[in-house]
N, C-alpha and C positions, 0 to 999 in steps of 0.2 A: 468791639471787634476782636474775635479770637485769633491769635497769632500762633503759627507753628513754624518749626524749623524744617526746611527742605533742603535737599542736596542740590547744589547748583552744578552746571556743566563742568566747572573747574574743581569739583569736589570740595567746595567750602560751603558751609551752611548759609542760607539766605532767609531772611524773615519775610514771610508772605502771609496772607490771610486766607481763611476758609479752605484749607487743604488738610489732608490726613498725612501724618508723618509715618515713616517706615518703622518696621519692627526694630526694637533695640538690639544693637550688636553687643558682643561681650563687653564687660565693664572695662573702662579705661582709666588710667591714672592721669590726672589733670595737670600735674606739675612734675617736672623732671628733677630728680635728685642727682647728686654727683655719682651715685652708685648706678652702674649700668651692667647689663648682662654681657656675656662674651667670654672667650677663653682667657683673656688677660685680666679679668676682674680680680682674682685672688692675688696675682702678682702685683697689681696696682695697689691693692690694700696693704700688702706686705711692704711695698715701697713707702707708702704713706706713713706706716707705723715706724719704719726705720728712720725716716726723715724727722718724725716728731721726736724720737729719742735723741737724735743728733742735735736738734734745735734746743731741747731741754738741757743738754750737756753744755752747749755754748752759752745759754742763759745763765747757768751757774758760774761759768768762768767770767762772765761779764761783770760780776760783782767783785772780782779779784783784780789786783794791779800787777800780777806777776806773769800774765800771759801776753807776750808780744811777738810770738813767732808761730802762730797757729796756721793750720792749713787754710787757704782762702775759701775753698768751697763751702765747708760747714758754717763759717762765719757769715758769708754772703747769703747762704740759704736761710740761716737763722734770722738775719735782718729782713730779708724778703718776707719770711713767714710772719714776723711780728708786725711789719707794715701792713701786710694783707689782712691780718686779723685786727688791725687798729689797736694793738696793745702798745700804746705810745711810751709808757714808762720803760718797758723791756726794749722797745725799738731804740730809744735814745741811749740806754745802757749798752746795747750791742754795738750801736754806732760809735760810742765812746771806745769800746774795745777794738773796733775796726780801725779807728784813727791811731791806735797804739801800735799796730802791726807794722813791721819794717817794710812790707810791700805795699802799704797804703798809698793811694794816689787820690787826691781830692777830685771829685766829679760833681758838676752842677746837677746832673741827672739824679744822683743819689739824694742831694739836698731837696730837689724838687719833689721826689717821692715822699720824703719825710714831711715836707710842708703840706702836701695833700693829705697825708694821714693826720697831721695835727689839726688840719681844718675839719676833718670828719669828727675828730675827738673834741673839737672846740677848745683848743689850747693856744690862744693867741700869744700869751706871755712866753710860752716855750718857743713859739715860732720866732718871736723877736730875738730871743737869746741865740737861737740856731742861726738866724741871719747874721748876727754879729760874729758867730763862730765861723761862718762861711767866709766872711771878709778876712778873718785872721788866717784862713787857709789859703789866702791869696787868689781866691776865685772872683771873677767878674760876673755878677748876676746876669742871667739870660732872660729872654722873654718868658720862657717856661717857669723859671724860678719866681720872677715877679708875679706872674699870673697865679702861681700856686699860693703866693703870699696874699694876694688879693682874695683868693678863695678862703684862706684862714680867717682873715678879718671879716669878710662878708658872712661866712657861715656862723660867726660868733656875734653878728649884729653890730659890729664895730665899723659902721659905714664911713665915718670920718677918716679912719685909718685906711680903709679900703680905697676910698677916692684919692686920698693923699698918695698912696702907693701908685695908683694909675697916673697921677700928676708927675711923680718921680720918673715913671717910664717915659712919659712924653718929653721929658727934658734930656733924655739920652738918645743920641742919634740912631744907634743900632738896636734900640730896645723899645720901640714904639708899641703901645698896646694894639692887639689885633682883634679880630672878630671873636676869637676864643676867649680872650680876656673879658670882653664885654658880655659874652654869653654867660660866663660864670657870675659876673656882677649882676646881671639881670635875674639870673636864677636865684641868687641870694636875696635880692630885693623882693621877689615874688614870695619867697618862703616866709619873709618877715612882714609881708603885705605893705611894703613901702612903695606903693604905686606912685607916690609923688616923686620918688627918685628915678623911677623907670623912665619918665618923660625926659628927665635930665640926661640920662644915659643915651637914650635914642637920639636926642638932639645933638649930643657930642659926637656920636657915631656919624651922623649926617654931616656935621661940620668937617670931620676928618676924612670924609669920603669913604667910610667903611660901610659897605652894604650889609643887609641882613642875610643870614643863611637859614637853612632849615632848623638848625639848633636854636637860633634866636627865636624864631616863630614858635617852635615847640615849647620853649621855656615860657614864653608869654601865654600860650594857650593852656599849658598845664597849670601855671600859676593862677590865671584867671578862673580856670575851672575849679580848682581846689578852694578858691575863695567864693565860689558860686556867683561870680561876675559873668554870667552866661552871655550877655550881649557883647561884652568886650572879647570874650573867648571866640564867639562866632565871627565878630568883626576881624579878629586877627587871622582866622582861617581864610576869610575872604581876601584880605590883604596878601596873604601867603600865596594864594592861587593866582591872584591878579599880578603878582610881582613878575611872573614869567620865568623866573630862574629857581624857584623853590617849589617843591611839590610835597604834599602831605604824605606821610609814611605811617607805618603801623604804630609808632609812638603817638602821632597825632590822633590816630584812630582810638587808641586806648585811653588817651587823655579825655577825649570827648565822652566815651562810654563811661569811664570812671567818674567823671564829674556829674553826669545826669543820673547814673546808677546810684551813687552814694547819696544823692539828694532825694532819691525815691521817685524821680521822674522817668518811670519805665517807658512810657510812650515816646518821650523825646530820645531816650537811649536807643530804642528799637528803630526809630526813624533814622538816627544818625548811623546806626549799624548798616542799614540798607544803603544810605547815601555813600558811605565809604566803600561798600561793596561795588557800587556803580562806578566809583573812581578807579576800580581795579586793585584796591588794597585788600590783601587777604588777612584774615584774623590769625593770630598766633596763640600759643598756650595761655599767655597772659590775658588775651582778649576773652577767652572762654572762662577763665577764672573770674574776671570782672563780671561777666554775665551771671555766672553761678552765684556769686556773692550778692549781686543786686537782686536776683530772683529770690534767693534765700531770705534776704532782709525783708522783702515784700511778701513773704510766705507763699510764693508762687512755685510750689514744689513740682508741679507737672512740667513747667518749663525748665526747671533745673534738670529733670530727667531727660527732657528733649535735647538739652545741650550735651548731655553725656553721650548721646548717640553719635555725635560727630567727633568725638575725641579719638583720633586714630593712632596716636603715639603713646607708648608707655615705656617705663624703664624695663618692664618684663612683659613683652607682648604675647608670649605664648605660655600656656599652662605647662608645657613640657619643660620649662625652665624652673619649675618650682623647687627642684632639688638644689639648684644653684642659689635660689632664694634662701632656702634653709641653711646652706653652708655659709653664705655671706652673713646672714643674720646672726649665726652663732659666733662668727669671728668678730663681728662688730660689737656684740654684747660683751665679749671678753676683752675688749680693748678700751682705751680711754677716749675713743671718738664720741663726741656729743651728738646724740640723736635728736633730730628736729621733727616737726610736724610733717614737713614735705617728705622726709624719708619714710615715716610711718604710712603716709598716704600711698606711696608707691608699693610698699610691701603689702599693705592691706588689699590694694587693688589686685596684686598678683595672686594672692590666695583666693580672692573673690572669683577671679577668672578660672581658678582650678576647682571652684565649688567647695572650698574648705571653710565653711561657716564658723566652725569651732575655733579654728586658728585666727580668723578675723576678730572674733570676740575676745580671744586672749590678747591679741595685739592692741585692741581698743583699751583693755584694762591696763596693759603695760604702758600705754601712752600716759595714763593718769599717774602711774607710779613714777614715770620719768618727767613729770610736770610739763608734758607736751599737751597743749590745749587742742582738742579736735576742732577743725574748722568746717566750713560748708562742704569742702571737698571730701573730707573724711565721712561726714554723715551721708552725703549724696551717694558715695561709692557703696556704703553699707546698705543704705535703703534700697538701692537698685538691686543689690545681690539678694536681699531678703525677698523683695517682690518677685524676682525671677524664679525663686524657689517656692512661690506661693505662700510665703510666710507674711501675710499682710498684717496680721495683728502685731507681730514684732516690728514690722516696718513703721506702723503707726506709732508705736512706743518710741522708736528712734526719732521720728519727726517731732514728737513732743519734747524729747530730751534735747534735740537740736535747738528748738526755740529757746528753751531754758538756758542752755549752755552759751549760745551765741549772744543772747540778751545780756547775760551776766558778764561775758567777756567785753562787750561793747560798753557796758556801764563802767567797768574798771578802766577802760581806755579813755 
């Protein structure tokens, strides 16, 4: 049965059979980058570059023992920047510099942020040392701190320590584990496919009278889906709906589509796309990217093009902004900002909307120079632009190159 994308009354695409879809609108970018159009763009870029210079300066001073009276703002900004970028060595050095300042006041919130970063970087040993340091600062660990510590151990696969930390929480009257603590624990268990431990966690929650929330259900659904345990995934959705106090959201939506799309079950993916539409859940940009990736992997290029028709938002929605694109691109190329595939996708899309095929080709080559691997979105954007100008032979060449590039990328991963 041939499926096409049609516009629904609420302006979101719905999968139906045996219909003709509308003419393609101008090319859209499928993923938003942090670069956006508007009069404040250049000022924002300048601010970013100034901040990066200040951060670099603080990082240099963090290696010295003689700075103990620095201005608070650059130190705190540098710490936040290192934490946000998960540069744990620099973050701990800057935190050491922070503790030397005469104006320093220990805060549990700062420690909690550091623990969360160390969890993402899988540094449980550093987290243990940091916890000892926190106690020497005279701080009493809060629920947030303990939960962050559970996250560190869980993300490193150290479940004995994670569960031991939860037991420590239960022994403190004002620091009992909450639904957020258990949601993190469940998320870690699903990532390591420790489904035997999930039953233990759920039983403990039930004993303590802690009900499930949407995050808990979504963690279960996402974990089961990624492990291709589709029956458990669908059972969790049924339990979620029947609970009466938790409703599926776009995260649930994307988890289902991602699970079936990745496994190549296109029919099931499309079925659940329609089911979630009937629940009133609208797709977002990630939803469309999941569909494009699934259709690309299945070599269903026509459906990839159909999805493109419904992408309404772009970092640069009008060809009239192409001069701004040129200006921003020049500034970025002359800075230390790291360019990624998402950024190139938006820029290539902008030039495609302006009909500048030559510039699109130049940027495509620049991606290779910058070691940015083109993805399904890059190829789909360029193929649609080539077809729109009647360059069908070039579009076919791009399709063949897409197959080779994507296959090679997936083999490496």
